[in-house]
mmCIF file of the N, C-alpha and C atoms, coordinates in Angstrom:
data_MODEL
# 
_entry.id   MODEL 
# 
loop_
_atom_site.group_PDB 
_atom_site.id 
_atom_site.type_symbol 
_atom_site.label_atom_id 
_atom_site.label_alt_id 
_atom_site.label_comp_id 
_atom_site.label_asym_id 
_atom_site.label_entity_id 
_atom_site.label_seq_id 
_atom_site.pdbx_PDB_ins_code 
_atom_site.Cartn_x 
_atom_site.Cartn_y 
_atom_site.Cartn_z 
_atom_site.occupancy 
_atom_site.B_iso_or_equiv 
_atom_site.pdbx_formal_charge 
_atom_site.auth_seq_id 
_atom_site.auth_comp_id 
_atom_site.auth_asym_id 
_atom_site.auth_atom_id 
_atom_site.pdbx_PDB_model_num 
ATOM 1   N N  . MET A 1 1  ? 37.375 -3.320  30.339 1.00 0.00 ? 1  MET A N  1 
ATOM 2   C CA . MET A 1 1  ? 38.609 -2.798  29.778 1.00 0.00 ? 1  MET A CA 1 
ATOM 3   C C  . MET A 1 1  ? 39.781 -3.293  30.617 1.00 0.00 ? 1  MET A C  1 
ATOM 4   N N  . ASN A 1 2  ? 40.767 -3.864  29.978 1.00 0.00 ? 2  ASN A N  1 
ATOM 5   C CA . ASN A 1 2  ? 41.917 -4.322  30.742 1.00 0.00 ? 2  ASN A CA 1 
ATOM 6   C C  . ASN A 1 2  ? 42.960 -3.203  30.875 1.00 0.00 ? 2  ASN A C  1 
ATOM 7   N N  . LYS A 1 3  ? 43.994 -3.491  31.631 1.00 0.00 ? 3  LYS A N  1 
ATOM 8   C CA . LYS A 1 3  ? 44.995 -2.459  31.942 1.00 0.00 ? 3  LYS A CA 1 
ATOM 9   C C  . LYS A 1 3  ? 45.732 -1.972  30.708 1.00 0.00 ? 3  LYS A C  1 
ATOM 10  N N  . ARG A 1 4  ? 45.997 -2.861  29.765 1.00 0.00 ? 4  ARG A N  1 
ATOM 11  C CA . ARG A 1 4  ? 46.717 -2.448  28.556 1.00 0.00 ? 4  ARG A CA 1 
ATOM 12  C C  . ARG A 1 4  ? 45.912 -1.427  27.775 1.00 0.00 ? 4  ARG A C  1 
ATOM 13  N N  . ASN A 1 5  ? 44.607 -1.629  27.665 1.00 0.00 ? 5  ASN A N  1 
ATOM 14  C CA . ASN A 1 5  ? 43.767 -0.680  26.941 1.00 0.00 ? 5  ASN A CA 1 
ATOM 15  C C  . ASN A 1 5  ? 43.697 0.661   27.657 1.00 0.00 ? 5  ASN A C  1 
ATOM 16  N N  . VAL A 1 6  ? 43.653 0.624   28.980 1.00 0.00 ? 6  VAL A N  1 
ATOM 17  C CA . VAL A 1 6  ? 43.618 1.871   29.752 1.00 0.00 ? 6  VAL A CA 1 
ATOM 18  C C  . VAL A 1 6  ? 44.914 2.654   29.562 1.00 0.00 ? 6  VAL A C  1 
ATOM 19  N N  . PHE A 1 7  ? 46.063 1.972   29.649 1.00 0.00 ? 7  PHE A N  1 
ATOM 20  C CA . PHE A 1 7  ? 47.336 2.658   29.455 1.00 0.00 ? 7  PHE A CA 1 
ATOM 21  C C  . PHE A 1 7  ? 47.482 3.165   28.025 1.00 0.00 ? 7  PHE A C  1 
ATOM 22  N N  . THR A 1 8  ? 46.953 2.446   27.058 1.00 0.00 ? 8  THR A N  1 
ATOM 23  C CA . THR A 1 8  ? 46.983 2.915   25.678 1.00 0.00 ? 8  THR A CA 1 
ATOM 24  C C  . THR A 1 8  ? 46.166 4.180   25.526 1.00 0.00 ? 8  THR A C  1 
ATOM 25  N N  . LEU A 1 9  ? 44.986 4.211   26.115 1.00 0.00 ? 9  LEU A N  1 
ATOM 26  C CA . LEU A 1 9  ? 44.129 5.388   26.039 1.00 0.00 ? 9  LEU A CA 1 
ATOM 27  C C  . LEU A 1 9  ? 44.762 6.592   26.733 1.00 0.00 ? 9  LEU A C  1 
ATOM 28  N N  . ILE A 1 10 ? 45.323 6.375   27.918 1.00 0.00 ? 10 ILE A N  1 
ATOM 29  C CA . ILE A 1 10 ? 45.977 7.463   28.645 1.00 0.00 ? 10 ILE A CA 1 
ATOM 30  C C  . ILE A 1 10 ? 47.199 7.968   27.873 1.00 0.00 ? 10 ILE A C  1 
ATOM 31  N N  . GLY A 1 11 ? 47.993 7.061   27.339 1.00 0.00 ? 11 GLY A N  1 
ATOM 32  C CA . GLY A 1 11 ? 49.174 7.448   26.572 1.00 0.00 ? 11 GLY A CA 1 
ATOM 33  C C  . GLY A 1 11 ? 48.819 8.240   25.331 1.00 0.00 ? 11 GLY A C  1 
ATOM 34  N N  . PHE A 1 12 ? 47.798 7.786   24.602 1.00 0.00 ? 12 PHE A N  1 
ATOM 35  C CA . PHE A 1 12 ? 47.384 8.518   23.412 1.00 0.00 ? 12 PHE A CA 1 
ATOM 36  C C  . PHE A 1 12 ? 46.842 9.893   23.765 1.00 0.00 ? 12 PHE A C  1 
ATOM 37  N N  . THR A 1 13 ? 46.087 9.977   24.863 1.00 0.00 ? 13 THR A N  1 
ATOM 38  C CA . THR A 1 13 ? 45.547 11.263  25.293 1.00 0.00 ? 13 THR A CA 1 
ATOM 39  C C  . THR A 1 13 ? 46.660 12.224  25.681 1.00 0.00 ? 13 THR A C  1 
ATOM 40  N N  . LEU A 1 14 ? 47.644 11.749  26.432 1.00 0.00 ? 14 LEU A N  1 
ATOM 41  C CA . LEU A 1 14 ? 48.781 12.605  26.797 1.00 0.00 ? 14 LEU A CA 1 
ATOM 42  C C  . LEU A 1 14 ? 49.540 13.081  25.563 1.00 0.00 ? 14 LEU A C  1 
ATOM 43  N N  . PHE A 1 15 ? 49.790 12.161  24.626 1.00 0.00 ? 15 PHE A N  1 
ATOM 44  C CA . PHE A 1 15 ? 50.492 12.536  23.408 1.00 0.00 ? 15 PHE A CA 1 
ATOM 45  C C  . PHE A 1 15 ? 49.698 13.580  22.627 1.00 0.00 ? 15 PHE A C  1 
ATOM 46  N N  . LEU A 1 16 ? 48.407 13.361  22.468 1.00 0.00 ? 16 LEU A N  1 
ATOM 47  C CA . LEU A 1 16 ? 47.575 14.283  21.703 1.00 0.00 ? 16 LEU A CA 1 
ATOM 48  C C  . LEU A 1 16 ? 47.508 15.656  22.361 1.00 0.00 ? 16 LEU A C  1 
ATOM 49  N N  . ILE A 1 17 ? 47.357 15.705  23.671 1.00 0.00 ? 17 ILE A N  1 
ATOM 50  C CA . ILE A 1 17 ? 47.308 16.995  24.373 1.00 0.00 ? 17 ILE A CA 1 
ATOM 51  C C  . ILE A 1 17 ? 48.643 17.716  24.247 1.00 0.00 ? 17 ILE A C  1 
ATOM 52  N N  . GLY A 1 18 ? 49.754 16.995  24.427 1.00 0.00 ? 18 GLY A N  1 
ATOM 53  C CA . GLY A 1 18 ? 51.065 17.620  24.303 1.00 0.00 ? 18 GLY A CA 1 
ATOM 54  C C  . GLY A 1 18 ? 51.332 18.132  22.905 1.00 0.00 ? 18 GLY A C  1 
ATOM 55  N N  . PHE A 1 19 ? 51.013 17.320  21.902 1.00 0.00 ? 19 PHE A N  1 
ATOM 56  C CA . PHE A 1 19 ? 51.242 17.721  20.510 1.00 0.00 ? 19 PHE A CA 1 
ATOM 57  C C  . PHE A 1 19 ? 50.369 18.911  20.131 1.00 0.00 ? 19 PHE A C  1 
ATOM 58  N N  . MET A 1 20 ? 49.093 18.835  20.477 1.00 0.00 ? 20 MET A N  1 
ATOM 59  C CA . MET A 1 20 ? 48.189 19.935  20.115 1.00 0.00 ? 20 MET A CA 1 
ATOM 60  C C  . MET A 1 20 ? 48.520 21.213  20.869 1.00 0.00 ? 20 MET A C  1 
ATOM 61  N N  . SER A 1 21 ? 48.993 21.113  22.098 1.00 0.00 ? 21 SER A N  1 
ATOM 62  C CA . SER A 1 21 ? 49.358 22.333  22.825 1.00 0.00 ? 21 SER A CA 1 
ATOM 63  C C  . SER A 1 21 ? 50.570 23.008  22.192 1.00 0.00 ? 21 SER A C  1 
ATOM 64  N N  . ILE A 1 22 ? 51.513 22.216  21.652 1.00 0.00 ? 22 ILE A N  1 
ATOM 65  C CA . ILE A 1 22 ? 52.652 22.803  20.951 1.00 0.00 ? 22 ILE A CA 1 
ATOM 66  C C  . ILE A 1 22 ? 52.192 23.453  19.653 1.00 0.00 ? 22 ILE A C  1 
ATOM 67  N N  . VAL A 1 23 ? 51.322 22.788  18.912 1.00 0.00 ? 23 VAL A N  1 
ATOM 68  C CA . VAL A 1 23 ? 50.810 23.345  17.663 1.00 0.00 ? 23 VAL A CA 1 
ATOM 69  C C  . VAL A 1 23 ? 50.017 24.627  17.929 1.00 0.00 ? 23 VAL A C  1 
ATOM 70  N N  . LEU A 1 24 ? 49.176 24.609  18.954 1.00 0.00 ? 24 LEU A N  1 
ATOM 71  C CA . LEU A 1 24 ? 48.384 25.799  19.267 1.00 0.00 ? 24 LEU A CA 1 
ATOM 72  C C  . LEU A 1 24 ? 49.266 26.957  19.731 1.00 0.00 ? 24 LEU A C  1 
ATOM 73  N N  . THR A 1 25 ? 50.357 26.651  20.420 1.00 0.00 ? 25 THR A N  1 
ATOM 74  C CA . THR A 1 25 ? 51.284 27.690  20.841 1.00 0.00 ? 25 THR A CA 1 
ATOM 75  C C  . THR A 1 25 ? 51.921 28.364  19.626 1.00 0.00 ? 25 THR A C  1 
ATOM 76  N N  . LEU A 1 26 ? 52.183 27.600  18.587 1.00 0.00 ? 26 LEU A N  1 
ATOM 77  C CA . LEU A 1 26 ? 52.787 28.161  17.380 1.00 0.00 ? 26 LEU A CA 1 
ATOM 78  C C  . LEU A 1 26 ? 51.874 29.170  16.684 1.00 0.00 ? 26 LEU A C  1 
ATOM 79  N N  . VAL A 1 27 ? 50.562 29.011  16.816 1.00 0.00 ? 27 VAL A N  1 
ATOM 80  C CA . VAL A 1 27 ? 49.627 29.952  16.195 1.00 0.00 ? 27 VAL A CA 1 
ATOM 81  C C  . VAL A 1 27 ? 49.076 30.971  17.192 1.00 0.00 ? 27 VAL A C  1 
ATOM 82  N N  . GLY A 1 28 ? 49.609 30.964  18.421 1.00 0.00 ? 28 GLY A N  1 
ATOM 83  C CA . GLY A 1 28 ? 49.242 31.985  19.402 1.00 0.00 ? 28 GLY A CA 1 
ATOM 84  C C  . GLY A 1 28 ? 48.044 31.677  20.264 1.00 0.00 ? 28 GLY A C  1 
ATOM 85  N N  . MET A 1 29 ? 47.622 30.429  20.330 1.00 0.00 ? 29 MET A N  1 
ATOM 86  C CA . MET A 1 29 ? 46.493 30.042  21.177 1.00 0.00 ? 29 MET A CA 1 
ATOM 87  C C  . MET A 1 29 ? 46.967 29.002  22.179 1.00 0.00 ? 29 MET A C  1 
ATOM 88  N N  . ASN A 1 30 ? 46.100 28.666  23.145 1.00 0.00 ? 30 ASN A N  1 
ATOM 89  C CA . ASN A 1 30 ? 46.427 27.605  24.094 1.00 0.00 ? 30 ASN A CA 1 
ATOM 90  C C  . ASN A 1 30 ? 45.143 27.031  24.683 1.00 0.00 ? 30 ASN A C  1 
ATOM 91  N N  . TYR A 1 31 ? 45.281 25.843  25.248 1.00 0.00 ? 31 TYR A N  1 
ATOM 92  C CA . TYR A 1 31 ? 44.166 25.235  25.973 1.00 0.00 ? 31 TYR A CA 1 
ATOM 93  C C  . TYR A 1 31 ? 43.980 25.969  27.289 1.00 0.00 ? 31 TYR A C  1 
ATOM 94  N N  . SER A 1 32 ? 42.725 26.185  27.673 1.00 0.00 ? 32 SER A N  1 
ATOM 95  C CA . SER A 1 32 ? 42.479 26.916  28.921 1.00 0.00 ? 32 SER A CA 1 
ATOM 96  C C  . SER A 1 32 ? 42.881 26.086  30.146 1.00 0.00 ? 32 SER A C  1 
ATOM 97  N N  . PHE A 1 33 ? 42.746 24.758  30.087 1.00 0.00 ? 33 PHE A N  1 
ATOM 98  C CA . PHE A 1 33 ? 43.111 23.947  31.241 1.00 0.00 ? 33 PHE A CA 1 
ATOM 99  C C  . PHE A 1 33 ? 44.624 23.770  31.365 1.00 0.00 ? 33 PHE A C  1 
ATOM 100 N N  . LEU A 1 34 ? 45.393 24.186  30.357 1.00 0.00 ? 34 LEU A N  1 
ATOM 101 C CA . LEU A 1 34 ? 46.852 24.154  30.431 1.00 0.00 ? 34 LEU A CA 1 
ATOM 102 C C  . LEU A 1 34 ? 47.442 25.559  30.536 1.00 0.00 ? 34 LEU A C  1 
ATOM 103 N N  . SER A 1 35 ? 46.635 26.520  30.933 1.00 0.00 ? 35 SER A N  1 
ATOM 104 C CA . SER A 1 35 ? 47.120 27.900  31.009 1.00 0.00 ? 35 SER A CA 1 
ATOM 105 C C  . SER A 1 35 ? 48.189 28.074  32.083 1.00 0.00 ? 35 SER A C  1 
ATOM 106 N N  . TRP A 1 36 ? 48.211 27.199  33.079 1.00 0.00 ? 36 TRP A N  1 
ATOM 107 C CA . TRP A 1 36 ? 49.251 27.299  34.112 1.00 0.00 ? 36 TRP A CA 1 
ATOM 108 C C  . TRP A 1 36 ? 50.623 26.993  33.527 1.00 0.00 ? 36 TRP A C  1 
ATOM 109 N N  . ILE A 1 37 ? 50.664 26.195  32.457 1.00 0.00 ? 37 ILE A N  1 
ATOM 110 C CA . ILE A 1 37 ? 51.943 25.917  31.802 1.00 0.00 ? 37 ILE A CA 1 
ATOM 111 C C  . ILE A 1 37 ? 52.467 27.165  31.110 1.00 0.00 ? 37 ILE A C  1 
ATOM 112 N N  . GLU A 1 38 ? 51.557 27.954  30.551 1.00 0.00 ? 38 GLU A N  1 
ATOM 113 C CA . GLU A 1 38 ? 51.955 29.181  29.866 1.00 0.00 ? 38 GLU A CA 1 
ATOM 114 C C  . GLU A 1 38 ? 52.517 30.218  30.833 1.00 0.00 ? 38 GLU A C  1 
ATOM 115 N N  . SER A 1 39 ? 52.143 30.141  32.116 1.00 0.00 ? 39 SER A N  1 
ATOM 116 C CA . SER A 1 39 ? 52.653 31.106  33.091 1.00 0.00 ? 39 SER A CA 1 
ATOM 117 C C  . SER A 1 39 ? 54.072 30.769  33.554 1.00 0.00 ? 39 SER A C  1 
ATOM 118 N N  . LEU A 1 40 ? 54.547 29.555  33.237 1.00 0.00 ? 40 LEU A N  1 
ATOM 119 C CA . LEU A 1 40 ? 55.924 29.191  33.560 1.00 0.00 ? 40 LEU A CA 1 
ATOM 120 C C  . LEU A 1 40 ? 56.884 29.945  32.644 1.00 0.00 ? 40 LEU A C  1 
ATOM 121 N N  . PRO A 1 41 ? 58.131 30.087  33.040 1.00 0.00 ? 41 PRO A N  1 
ATOM 122 C CA . PRO A 1 41 ? 59.110 30.705  32.137 1.00 0.00 ? 41 PRO A CA 1 
ATOM 123 C C  . PRO A 1 41 ? 59.186 29.921  30.819 1.00 0.00 ? 41 PRO A C  1 
ATOM 124 N N  . ALA A 1 42 ? 59.592 30.603  29.770 1.00 0.00 ? 42 ALA A N  1 
ATOM 125 C CA . ALA A 1 42 ? 59.519 30.068  28.403 1.00 0.00 ? 42 ALA A CA 1 
ATOM 126 C C  . ALA A 1 42 ? 60.092 28.659  28.230 1.00 0.00 ? 42 ALA A C  1 
ATOM 127 N N  . PRO A 1 43 ? 61.305 28.361  28.627 1.00 0.00 ? 43 PRO A N  1 
ATOM 128 C CA . PRO A 1 43 ? 61.783 27.003  28.346 1.00 0.00 ? 43 PRO A CA 1 
ATOM 129 C C  . PRO A 1 43 ? 61.063 25.931  29.165 1.00 0.00 ? 43 PRO A C  1 
ATOM 130 N N  . PHE A 1 44 ? 60.632 26.252  30.377 1.00 0.00 ? 44 PHE A N  1 
ATOM 131 C CA . PHE A 1 44 ? 59.974 25.251  31.220 1.00 0.00 ? 44 PHE A CA 1 
ATOM 132 C C  . PHE A 1 44 ? 58.589 24.888  30.689 1.00 0.00 ? 44 PHE A C  1 
ATOM 133 N N  . GLY A 1 45 ? 57.882 25.859  30.150 1.00 0.00 ? 45 GLY A N  1 
ATOM 134 C CA . GLY A 1 45 ? 56.579 25.567  29.562 1.00 0.00 ? 45 GLY A CA 1 
ATOM 135 C C  . GLY A 1 45 ? 56.690 24.656  28.355 1.00 0.00 ? 45 GLY A C  1 
ATOM 136 N N  . PHE A 1 46 ? 57.652 24.937  27.503 1.00 0.00 ? 46 PHE A N  1 
ATOM 137 C CA . PHE A 1 46 ? 57.862 24.108  26.316 1.00 0.00 ? 46 PHE A CA 1 
ATOM 138 C C  . PHE A 1 46 ? 58.330 22.709  26.702 1.00 0.00 ? 46 PHE A C  1 
ATOM 139 N N  . VAL A 1 47 ? 59.224 22.620  27.659 1.00 0.00 ? 47 VAL A N  1 
ATOM 140 C CA . VAL A 1 47 ? 59.718 21.312  28.104 1.00 0.00 ? 47 VAL A CA 1 
ATOM 141 C C  . VAL A 1 47 ? 58.586 20.505  28.738 1.00 0.00 ? 47 VAL A C  1 
ATOM 142 N N  . THR A 1 48 ? 57.699 21.157  29.462 1.00 0.00 ? 48 THR A N  1 
ATOM 143 C CA . THR A 1 48 ? 56.556 20.461  30.053 1.00 0.00 ? 48 THR A CA 1 
ATOM 144 C C  . THR A 1 48 ? 55.668 19.865  28.971 1.00 0.00 ? 48 THR A C  1 
ATOM 145 N N  . LYS A 1 49 ? 55.448 20.598  27.899 1.00 0.00 ? 49 LYS A N  1 
ATOM 146 C CA . LYS A 1 49 ? 54.648 20.084  26.790 1.00 0.00 ? 49 LYS A CA 1 
ATOM 147 C C  . LYS A 1 49 ? 55.352 18.918  26.102 1.00 0.00 ? 49 LYS A C  1 
ATOM 148 N N  . LEU A 1 50 ? 56.667 19.011  25.967 1.00 0.00 ? 50 LEU A N  1 
ATOM 149 C CA . LEU A 1 50 ? 57.418 17.893  25.384 1.00 0.00 ? 50 LEU A CA 1 
ATOM 150 C C  . LEU A 1 50 ? 57.356 16.657  26.270 1.00 0.00 ? 50 LEU A C  1 
ATOM 151 N N  . VAL A 1 51 ? 57.406 16.857  27.587 1.00 0.00 ? 51 VAL A N  1 
ATOM 152 C CA . VAL A 1 51 ? 57.299 15.727  28.521 1.00 0.00 ? 51 VAL A CA 1 
ATOM 153 C C  . VAL A 1 51 ? 55.930 15.066  28.393 1.00 0.00 ? 51 VAL A C  1 
ATOM 154 N N  . LEU A 1 52 ? 54.877 15.856  28.236 1.00 0.00 ? 52 LEU A N  1 
ATOM 155 C CA . LEU A 1 52 ? 53.544 15.286  28.011 1.00 0.00 ? 52 LEU A CA 1 
ATOM 156 C C  . LEU A 1 52 ? 53.535 14.437  26.743 1.00 0.00 ? 52 LEU A C  1 
ATOM 157 N N  . MET A 1 53 ? 54.118 14.980  25.688 1.00 0.00 ? 53 MET A N  1 
ATOM 158 C CA . MET A 1 53 ? 54.109 14.293  24.409 1.00 0.00 ? 53 MET A CA 1 
ATOM 159 C C  . MET A 1 53 ? 54.933 13.006  24.449 1.00 0.00 ? 53 MET A C  1 
ATOM 160 N N  . PHE A 1 54 ? 56.170 13.088  24.911 1.00 0.00 ? 54 PHE A N  1 
ATOM 161 C CA . PHE A 1 54 ? 57.027 11.908  24.936 1.00 0.00 ? 54 PHE A CA 1 
ATOM 162 C C  . PHE A 1 54 ? 56.592 10.912  26.007 1.00 0.00 ? 54 PHE A C  1 
ATOM 163 N N  . GLY A 1 55 ? 56.047 11.397  27.111 1.00 0.00 ? 55 GLY A N  1 
ATOM 164 C CA . GLY A 1 55 ? 55.505 10.485  28.120 1.00 0.00 ? 55 GLY A CA 1 
ATOM 165 C C  . GLY A 1 55 ? 54.352 9.670   27.562 1.00 0.00 ? 55 GLY A C  1 
ATOM 166 N N  . GLY A 1 56 ? 53.512 10.317  26.766 1.00 0.00 ? 56 GLY A N  1 
ATOM 167 C CA . GLY A 1 56 ? 52.418 9.597   26.116 1.00 0.00 ? 56 GLY A CA 1 
ATOM 168 C C  . GLY A 1 56 ? 52.919 8.558   25.133 1.00 0.00 ? 56 GLY A C  1 
ATOM 169 N N  . MET A 1 57 ? 53.962 8.906   24.366 1.00 0.00 ? 57 MET A N  1 
ATOM 170 C CA . MET A 1 57 ? 54.518 7.938   23.416 1.00 0.00 ? 57 MET A CA 1 
ATOM 171 C C  . MET A 1 57 ? 55.150 6.754   24.136 1.00 0.00 ? 57 MET A C  1 
ATOM 172 N N  . ILE A 1 58 ? 55.804 7.013   25.258 1.00 0.00 ? 58 ILE A N  1 
ATOM 173 C CA . ILE A 1 58 ? 56.417 5.928   26.017 1.00 0.00 ? 58 ILE A CA 1 
ATOM 174 C C  . ILE A 1 58 ? 55.341 5.007   26.594 1.00 0.00 ? 58 ILE A C  1 
ATOM 175 N N  . MET A 1 59 ? 54.269 5.592   27.101 1.00 0.00 ? 59 MET A N  1 
ATOM 176 C CA . MET A 1 59 ? 53.170 4.771   27.623 1.00 0.00 ? 59 MET A CA 1 
ATOM 177 C C  . MET A 1 59 ? 52.541 3.929   26.512 1.00 0.00 ? 59 MET A C  1 
ATOM 178 N N  . LEU A 1 60 ? 52.371 4.505   25.334 1.00 0.00 ? 60 LEU A N  1 
ATOM 179 C CA . LEU A 1 60 ? 51.842 3.746   24.206 1.00 0.00 ? 60 LEU A CA 1 
ATOM 180 C C  . LEU A 1 60 ? 52.758 2.583   23.843 1.00 0.00 ? 60 LEU A C  1 
ATOM 181 N N  . TYR A 1 61 ? 54.044 2.851   23.778 1.00 0.00 ? 61 TYR A N  1 
ATOM 182 C CA . TYR A 1 61 ? 55.004 1.816   23.411 1.00 0.00 ? 61 TYR A CA 1 
ATOM 183 C C  . TYR A 1 61 ? 55.000 0.671   24.422 1.00 0.00 ? 61 TYR A C  1 
ATOM 184 N N  . ILE A 1 62 ? 55.030 1.019   25.697 1.00 0.00 ? 62 ILE A N  1 
ATOM 185 C CA . ILE A 1 62 ? 55.063 -0.006  26.736 1.00 0.00 ? 62 ILE A CA 1 
ATOM 186 C C  . ILE A 1 62 ? 53.767 -0.809  26.752 1.00 0.00 ? 62 ILE A C  1 
ATOM 187 N N  . SER A 1 63 ? 52.638 -0.131  26.595 1.00 0.00 ? 63 SER A N  1 
ATOM 188 C CA . SER A 1 63 ? 51.369 -0.858  26.654 1.00 0.00 ? 63 SER A CA 1 
ATOM 189 C C  . SER A 1 63 ? 51.174 -1.779  25.456 1.00 0.00 ? 63 SER A C  1 
ATOM 190 N N  . LYS A 1 64 ? 51.808 -1.466  24.337 1.00 0.00 ? 64 LYS A N  1 
ATOM 191 C CA . LYS A 1 64 ? 51.636 -2.306  23.151 1.00 0.00 ? 64 LYS A CA 1 
ATOM 192 C C  . LYS A 1 64 ? 52.689 -3.403  23.035 1.00 0.00 ? 64 LYS A C  1 
ATOM 193 N N  . THR A 1 65 ? 53.824 -3.287  23.718 1.00 0.00 ? 65 THR A N  1 
ATOM 194 C CA . THR A 1 65 ? 54.875 -4.291  23.566 1.00 0.00 ? 65 THR A CA 1 
ATOM 195 C C  . THR A 1 65 ? 55.018 -5.211  24.767 1.00 0.00 ? 65 THR A C  1 
ATOM 196 N N  . TYR A 1 66 ? 54.392 -4.900  25.869 1.00 0.00 ? 66 TYR A N  1 
ATOM 197 C CA . TYR A 1 66 ? 54.534 -5.710  27.078 1.00 0.00 ? 66 TYR A CA 1 
ATOM 198 C C  . TYR A 1 66 ? 53.745 -7.000  26.931 1.00 0.00 ? 66 TYR A C  1 
ATOM 199 N N  . GLU A 1 67 ? 54.397 -8.116  27.169 1.00 0.00 ? 67 GLU A N  1 
ATOM 200 C CA . GLU A 1 67 ? 53.748 -9.426  27.164 1.00 0.00 ? 67 GLU A CA 1 
ATOM 201 C C  . GLU A 1 67 ? 53.858 -10.031 28.558 1.00 0.00 ? 67 GLU A C  1 
ATOM 202 N N  . PRO A 1 68 ? 52.733 -10.333 29.204 1.00 0.00 ? 68 PRO A N  1 
ATOM 203 C CA . PRO A 1 68 ? 52.803 -10.933 30.540 1.00 0.00 ? 68 PRO A CA 1 
ATOM 204 C C  . PRO A 1 68 ? 53.466 -12.314 30.501 1.00 0.00 ? 68 PRO A C  1 
ATOM 205 N N  . LEU A 1 69 ? 54.224 -12.627 31.556 1.00 0.00 ? 69 LEU A N  1 
ATOM 206 C CA . LEU A 1 69 ? 54.953 -13.885 31.610 1.00 0.00 ? 69 LEU A CA 1 
ATOM 207 C C  . LEU A 1 69 ? 54.098 -15.060 32.037 1.00 0.00 ? 69 LEU A C  1 
ATOM 208 N N  . ASN A 1 70 ? 53.134 -14.795 32.911 1.00 0.00 ? 70 ASN A N  1 
ATOM 209 C CA . ASN A 1 70 ? 52.287 -15.893 33.368 1.00 0.00 ? 70 ASN A CA 1 
ATOM 210 C C  . ASN A 1 70 ? 50.884 -15.385 33.656 1.00 0.00 ? 70 ASN A C  1 
ATOM 211 N N  . GLU A 1 71 ? 50.020 -16.260 34.089 1.00 0.00 ? 71 GLU A N  1 
ATOM 212 C CA . GLU A 1 71 ? 48.629 -15.920 34.335 1.00 0.00 ? 71 GLU A CA 1 
ATOM 213 C C  . GLU A 1 71 ? 48.439 -14.908 35.465 1.00 0.00 ? 71 GLU A C  1 
ATOM 214 N N  . LYS A 1 72 ? 49.318 -14.912 36.464 1.00 0.00 ? 72 LYS A N  1 
ATOM 215 C CA . LYS A 1 72 ? 49.167 -14.031 37.616 1.00 0.00 ? 72 LYS A CA 1 
ATOM 216 C C  . LYS A 1 72 ? 49.362 -12.571 37.240 1.00 0.00 ? 72 LYS A C  1 
ATOM 217 N N  . GLU A 1 73 ? 50.158 -12.283 36.233 1.00 0.00 ? 73 GLU A N  1 
ATOM 218 C CA . GLU A 1 73 ? 50.439 -10.896 35.850 1.00 0.00 ? 73 GLU A CA 1 
ATOM 219 C C  . GLU A 1 73 ? 49.357 -10.313 34.963 1.00 0.00 ? 73 GLU A C  1 
ATOM 220 N N  . VAL A 1 74 ? 48.440 -11.111 34.449 1.00 0.00 ? 74 VAL A N  1 
ATOM 221 C CA . VAL A 1 74 ? 47.421 -10.626 33.535 1.00 0.00 ? 74 VAL A CA 1 
ATOM 222 C C  . VAL A 1 74 ? 46.388 -9.781  34.266 1.00 0.00 ? 74 VAL A C  1 
ATOM 223 N N  . SER A 1 75 ? 45.995 -10.163 35.467 1.00 0.00 ? 75 SER A N  1 
ATOM 224 C CA . SER A 1 75 ? 44.934 -9.453  36.181 1.00 0.00 ? 75 SER A CA 1 
ATOM 225 C C  . SER A 1 75 ? 45.402 -8.233  36.904 1.00 0.00 ? 75 SER A C  1 
# 
């Protein structure tokens, strides 16, 4: 697996976790491994979930649009 595929996988995972945590919050549930986010004050918990979501989208965008300039940058 090269670096672009790894960053794509990490970005998609972050986006999916952030999106699903917001959706689950709307129906009154949450992921147990993200329960520390729920203990934060209300706006900080929501902003943290948004950062997960948008950070994942940014990683996806960068990993899919970056073109290496020469052979040395590929490895």
